[in-house]
C-alpha positions in Angstrom: 21.2 56.6 -2.3 23.2 56.9 0.9 20.1 55.8 2.8 19.7 52.7 0.6 23.4 51.9 1.1 23.1 52.3 4.8 20.1 50.0 4.9 22.0 47.4 2.8 25.1 47.6 5.1 22.9 47.2 8.2 21.1 44.2 6.7 24.4 42.6 5.7 25.9 43.1 9.2 22.7 41.6 10.8 22.9 38.6 8.5 26.6 38.1 9.3 25.7 38.4 13.0 23.0 35.7 12.7 25.3 33.5 10.8 28.0 33.8 13.4 25.5 33.0 16.1 24.3 29.9 14.2 27.9 28.8 13.7 28.6 29.1 17.4 25.4 27.2 18.3 26.3 24.4 15.8 29.8 24.2 17.3 28.3 24.0 20.8 25.9 21.2 19.7 28.8 19.4 18.0 30.7 19.3 21.2 27.7 18.1 23.2 27.0 15.4 20.6 30.6 14.1 20.9 30.4 14.0 24.7 27.1 12.3 25.3 26.2 8.7 24.5 23.5 8.7 21.8 21.2 5.7 22.0 18.5 4.8 19.6 16.2 2.1 21.1 14.6 0.7 17.9 16.5 -0.3 14.7 15.2 -3.2 12.7 17.4 -5.8 11.0 17.5 -8.4 8.3 19.7 -11.5 8.8 20.7 -11.1 5.2 22.8 -8.1 6.2 24.8 -10.1 8.7 26.9 -12.3 6.5 30.6 -12.4 5.6 29.6 -10.9 2.2 27.0 -8.3 3.2 27.3 -6.8 6.7 27.2 -3.7 8.8 30.9 -2.9 8.3 29.6 -1.6 4.9 27.2 1.1 4.0 24.5 -1.1 2.6 22.2 1.7 1.6 19.9 1.0 4.6 19.4 3.4 7.4 21.6 2.0 10.1 25.1 0.4 9.7 28.5 1.0 11.2 29.7 3.6 8.6 26.5 5.6 9.1 26.6 5.3 12.9 30.2 6.6 12.8 29.4 9.4 10.4 26.3 10.6 12.4 27.6 10.0 15.8 25.1 7.4 16.8 26.8 5.5 19.6 24.3 2.8 20.6 21.4 0.9 19.1 18.9 -1.7 20.1 18.8 -4.1 17.2 15.4 -5.7 17.0 14.4 -9.4 17.0 11.1 -8.7 15.2 8.6 -11.4 14.1 5.4 -10.2 12.5 2.1 -11.5 13.8 1.2 -14.6 11.7 -2.5 -14.7 10.8 -2.8 -18.1 9.1 -5.1 -20.8 10.5 -2.3 -22.6 12.3 -0.7 -19.3 13.7 -1.6 -20.2 17.3 -0.6 -23.9 17.1 2.7 -25.6 17.9 3.6 -25.4 14.2 2.9 -21.7 14.0 4.8 -20.9 17.2 7.7 -23.0 16.0 8.0 -21.0 12.7 8.0 -17.8 14.7 10.6 -19.1 17.2 12.9 -20.1 14.4 12.6 -16.7 12.7 13.4 -15.0 16.0 16.5 -17.2 16.7 17.8 -16.3 13.2 17.8 -12.7 14.2 19.4 -13.3 17.6 22.1 -15.2 15.9 22.7 -12.5 13.3 23.3 -9.9 16.0 25.7 -12.1 17.9 27.5 -12.8 14.6 28.0 -9.0 14.1 29.4 -8.4 17.6 31.4 -11.6 18.0 32.6 -12.6 14.5 32.1 -9.8 11.9 33.2 -6.7 13.8 33.9 -7.2 17.5 36.6 -4.5 17.3 34.0 -2.0 16.1 30.8 -2.9 18.1 30.1 -4.8 21.3 26.9 -6.4 22.8 25.8 -4.8 26.0 23.7 -6.8 28.5 23.7 -4.1 31.2 24.0 -0.4 31.4 27.5 -0.8 32.8 28.4 -2.9 29.7 27.2 -0.1 27.5 29.3 2.5 29.3 32.4 0.2 29.1 32.0 -0.5 25.4 31.3 3.2 24.7 34.5 4.1 26.6 36.5 1.7 24.4 35.5 3.8 21.4 33.3 1.1 19.9 29.6 1.2 19.1 27.2 -0.4 21.4 24.6 -3.1 20.4 21.6 -4.1 22.5 18.9 -6.6 21.6 15.1 -5.9 21.9 12.3 -8.3 21.1 9.3 -6.9 19.2 6.4 -9.2 19.6 6.2 -11.9 22.2 4.5 -14.2 19.7 7.7 -16.4 19.2 7.6 -17.6 22.8 4.4 -19.5 22.0 2.9 -20.8 25.1 6.2 -21.7 26.7 7.0 -19.0 29.3 10.4 -20.6 29.7 11.4 -19.1 26.4 11.4 -15.7 28.1 14.5 -16.7 30.1 16.0 -18.3 27.0 15.6 -15.0 25.2 17.1 -13.1 28.1 20.1 -15.5 28.0 20.4 -14.8 24.3 20.7 -11.1 25.1 17.2 -9.7 25.0 16.8 -6.7 27.2 13.3 -5.5 26.3 10.3 -7.3 25.0 6.8 -6.3 23.8 3.9 -8.8 24.0 2.3 -7.9 20.7 3.0 -6.2 17.4 0.4 -5.3 14.7 -2.3 -7.9 15.3 -3.3 -9.6 18.5 -0.9 -12.3 19.9 -1.5 -15.1 22.3 -0.3 -12.7 25.0 -1.9 -9.4 24.4 -4.2 -7.2 22.2 -2.5 -4.9 19.7 -3.1 -1.2 19.2 -4.6 -2.3 15.9 -7.7 -3.5 17.8 -8.9 0.1 17.7 -9.9 -0.6 14.1 -10.2 -4.4 14.0 -11.8 -5.1 17.4 -10.4 -6.7 20.5 -9.4 -10.3 21.3 -8.5 -10.2 25.0 -9.6 -6.7 26.1 -6.0 -6.1 27.2 -3.7 -8.9 28.3 -4.5 -12.5 27.9 -4.3 -14.9 30.9 -1.0 -16.1 29.6 0.1 -12.5 29.0 -0.5 -11.7 32.6 1.7 -14.6 33.6 4.3 -13.4 31.2 4.6 -10.0 32.9 5.7 -11.7 36.1 8.2 -13.9 34.3 9.6 -10.9 32.3 10.1 -9.1 35.7 11.7 -12.1 37.2 14.4 -12.6 34.6 15.2 -8.8 34.3 13.9 -7.8 30.8 12.3 -4.3 30.3 8.6 -4.5 29.3 7.9 -2.6 26.1 4.4 -1.2 25.5 4.8 0.5 22.2 2.6 -1.9 20.1 0.2 -3.4 22.6 -3.2 -1.8 23.2 -3.8 0.9 25.7 -5.8 -1.5 27.9 -2.8 -3.9 27.7 -0.4 -1.2 28.8 -2.6 -0.1 31.7 -3.1 -3.7 32.9 0.7 -4.2 32.6 1.2 -1.3 34.9 -1.0 -2.9 37.5 1.0 -6.1 37.4 4.6 -5.1 36.9 6.9 -4.5 39.8 9.5 -2.7 37.7 9.6 0.4 35.4 8.5 -0.2 31.8 9.3 1.5 28.5 7.6 2.5 25.3 10.5 1.7 22.9 9.2 3.7 19.9 6.1 5.8 20.3 5.1 9.4 19.8 2.5 11.7 21.4 -1.1 11.1 20.5 -2.0 14.7 21.5 0.1 15.8 18.5 -0.6 12.9 16.1 -3.8 10.9 16.7 -2.8 7.4 15.7 -3.2 4.3 17.8 0.5 3.6 18.0 1.1 6.8 20.0 0.6 7.4 23.8 -2.2 9.6 25.0 -1.8 11.8 28.1 -3.3 9.3 30.4 -0.8 6.7 29.3 2.1 9.2 29.6 1.1 10.1 33.2 0.8 6.5 34.1 4.2 5.8 32.7 5.6 8.7 34.8 4.0 7.3 37.9 5.6 3.9 37.1 9.1 5.5 36.7 9.4 4.4 33.1 10.4 6.1 29.9 8.8 6.8 26.5 11.4 6.7 23.7 9.9 9.2 21.3 10.0 7.9 17.8 11.0 9.7 14.6 8.6 7.9 12.4 7.1 10.4 10.0 3.5 9.1 10.0 3.4 9.0 13.8 4.9 12.5 14.1 2.5 14.1 11.6 -1.0 12.8 10.6 -3.7 13.8 8.2 -6.0 16.7 9.3 -9.3 15.8 11.0 -11.1 17.0 7.8 -9.0 14.7 5.6 -9.5 11.7 7.9 -13.3 12.4 7.9 -13.4 12.6 4.1 -11.4 9.4 3.8 -13.7 7.6 6.3 -16.7 8.7 4.3 -15.2 7.4 1.1 -14.5 4.0 2.7 -18.1 3.9 3.9 -19.4 4.9 0.4 -17.6 1.9 -1.1 -18.3 -0.5 1.7 -14.6 -0.7 2.6 -13.5 -1.7 6.2 -12.5 1.1 8.5 -8.7 1.7 8.1 -8.5 0.4 4.5 -5.4 2.2 3.0 -6.4 4.8 0.5 -3.2 6.9 0.3 -1.8 9.9 2.1 -1.0 8.6 5.5 0.2 11.9 7.0 3.9 12.1 7.5 4.8 9.4 4.9 7.3 7.1 6.6 9.8 5.1 4.5 8.2 1.7 5.3 9.5 -1.8 5.5 11.0 -3.5 2.5 8.7 -6.0 0.8 5.9 -5.7 3.3 3.1 -3.5 2.0 1.4 -1.4 4.7 3.6 -2.7 7.6 3.9 0.5 9.5 3.6 2.8 6.5 4.7 2.5 2.9 7.5 0.6 1.2 11.3 1.1 1.4 13.3 0.1 -1.6 16.8 -1.1 -0.9 19.5 1.1 -2.5 22.1 -1.6 -2.7 22.0 -5.2 -3.9 23.3 -6.3 -0.5 20.9 -4.3 1.5 17.7 -5.6 3.0 15.3 -3.9 5.4 13.0 -5.8 7.8 11.1 -7.2 4.8 9.0 -10.4 5.0 12.1 -11.8 6.9 10.3 -10.5 10.0 7.5 -13.0 9.4 7.7 -16.7 9.9 8.3 -18.4 6.5 5.2 -18.2 4.3 3.2 -16.2 6.8 0.7 -13.6 5.9 1.0 -10.5 8.1 -1.9 -9.4 10.3 -4.0 -6.6 8.8 -2.3 -3.3 8.9 -2.7 0.2 7.4 -0.4 1.8 4.9 0.3 4.9 2.8 -0.7 3.6 -0.6 -2.9 4.7 -3.4 -6.4 3.5 -3.9 -5.2 0.4 -5.8 -2.7 -0.5 -3.1 -2.8 -3.0 -0.3 -1.1 -5.8 -2.1 -4.1 -8.1 -1.7 -3.3 -8.6 2.0 -4.8 -7.3 5.2 -7.3 -4.5 5.0 -6.0 -3.6 1.6 -7.5 -6.8 0.2 -10.9 -5.3 0.3 -9.9 -3.0 -2.6 -9.4 -6.1 -4.8 -13.1 -6.9 -4.6 -14.1 -3.7 -6.3 -14.9 -3.6 -10.0 -12.8 -1.6 -12.5 -15.6 1.0 -12.6 -15.8 1.2 -8.8 -12.0 1.5 -8.5 -12.0 4.3 -11.1 -14.8 6.2 -9.3 -13.0 5.7 -6.0 -9.8 7.1 -7.4 -11.7 10.2 -8.8 -13.1 10.9 -5.4 -9.8 10.3 -3.8 -8.2 12.8 -6.2 -10.8 15.4 -5.2 -10.1 14.8 -1.5 -6.4 15.1 -2.1 -7.0 18.5 -3.8 -9.3 19.8 -1.1 -7.5 18.3 1.9 -4.0 17.6 0.8 -1.8 15.3 3.0 0.7 17.3 5.0 4.4 17.7 4.1 6.6 15.0 5.4 7.6 15.4 9.1 10.9 17.0 9.9 13.4 17.0 12.8 11.6 20.0 14.1 8.3 18.3 14.1 9.9 15.3 15.8 11.4 17.4 18.6 8.0 19.0 19.1 7.0 15.6 20.4 10.0 15.5 22.7 9.1 18.9 24.0 5.5 17.8 24.6 6.6 14.7 26.6 9.1 16.7 28.6 6.5 19.3 29.5 3.8 16.7 30.3 5.8 14.1 32.4 9.3 15.6 33.0 12.6 15.1 31.3 13.5 12.0 33.3 10.9 10.0 31.4 11.8 10.8 27.8 14.2 9.2 25.4 14.8 8.9 21.6 14.2 6.2 19.0 13.9 6.1 15.2 12.5 2.8 14.0 15.1 2.9 11.2 15.0 0.1 8.7 11.4 -0.5 9.9 9.7 2.4 8.4 11.1 5.2 10.5 12.7 8.5 9.6 11.8 12.2 9.2 13.4 14.8 7.0 16.7 15.7 8.7 17.0 12.4 10.5 16.4 9.8 7.9 19.4 7.6 8.8 22.0 7.1 11.5 24.3 9.4 9.5 22.0 12.4 10.3 21.8 11.8 14.0 23.6 15.0 14.9 20.7 17.0 13.6 18.6 15.8 16.5 21.1 17.1 19.1 21.4 20.4 17.1 17.6 20.9 17.3 17.6 20.1 21.1 20.4 22.7 21.6 18.4 25.3 19.5 15.5 24.8 21.9 17.7 25.5 25.0 18.2 22.0 26.4 21.4 21.8 28.4 24.1 19.2 28.0 23.0 17.3 31.1 19.4 17.3 29.9 20.4 16.1 26.4 22.5 13.3 27.9 19.5 12.1 29.9 17.2 12.2 26.8 19.7 10.5 24.5 20.6 7.6 26.9 20.6 8.4 30.6 17.0 7.8 31.2 16.8 4.5 29.3 20.0 3.2 31.0 18.5 4.2 34.4 15.4 2.1 33.7 17.5 -0.8 32.6 19.5 -0.6 35.9 16.3 -0.4 37.9 14.7 -3.4 36.1 17.7 -5.5 36.8 17.9 -4.3 40.4 14.3 -5.5 40.9 15.3 -8.9 39.6 18.4 -9.1 41.9 16.3 -8.1 44.9 13.6 -10.7 44.2 16.3 -13.4 44.1 
């Protein structure tokens, strides 16, 4: 009996010791989190959330707003001027470009409204790294503007300077679906249009360098990125991508891309997007591909699963993954507001069941099946799910595995952090700005120092911003 008691006491003391160590580590992480500037380089918006009635001074039930930024200690955010790639017949005509341009300007105006009219005492717009540090020192949140998809500039490269003047500090040349400027990563499934950059896209690289905007390569194809690196005279960024070696999806960067980014002096902002952090096993992907072939469905047709199961974009089936339902009548995610009015999105994959797809994009192929075929498809899909179940949703630990991989592959000076919140992003433990501390805590658990964490959270990105603008000044 005395031996049992001694073992129990020893176990209790050990448990108490571990708890004390954990408390001390959490306290250390809390201090670091309060002292470094935390910057998330990709948060989507809806103009509906930037009005006098519904705005970011309220917790709208979305993933990023001022109350959640304050609660979680997220200091700075790139709010995104996103316009989806129109696929209608007139998409690449003056009328199509004008629709996209107007959709972009609506988002520029919304961000300015937040920082200039709705809450200038709580958040300020930064145009330089120095602006960001000044606003941060004033105990306000920092807003930046990024442009996701160059489609809205149409064929007028002068709009690049206009977007810079409106506050844009990074821009990608494509999203999901090829633009007039560049192939998209989605070409791995759908085929290529330009085999990289278009002739106009190559000219755009020079103009983006000239005005002082960071070039973002997260959505364009690998060939587009590699050609961009041959043309640019400034560092580039991948504003929200993960590691393809850990999750084999076309939106992630492979080792060749990472090493090229390092040579360029740029930075990859590792994204906490569940389905880019964890993917289906090779066996599951093979089984799903065989099922598509059996039913004559195009490669990439959404059949369910989707790996890490991101939250998705409200109202846009299969945008980056899934659907996010607003939790508040005021709240709106990216939604179809990211598309020009009346536009159909370019074909994209999604984490939906066999009957999903919404009749748009690759999912439209499912609508051509008979009821009997759909039933047979679902039976086989159920068998696949039982034999090769989709993995559990990605966690903060899984996410930081990607950060670790990037740091080990290309060095800590080329790694940053992003979420893609309100655009499908999130992992368990960091599913909104209010949970931002958990990322710092996991970095501390893995032995990163305060200086290293400061570089990952914001220092590396701000360094690239300074360098890009220095290149512009030197050229002048």
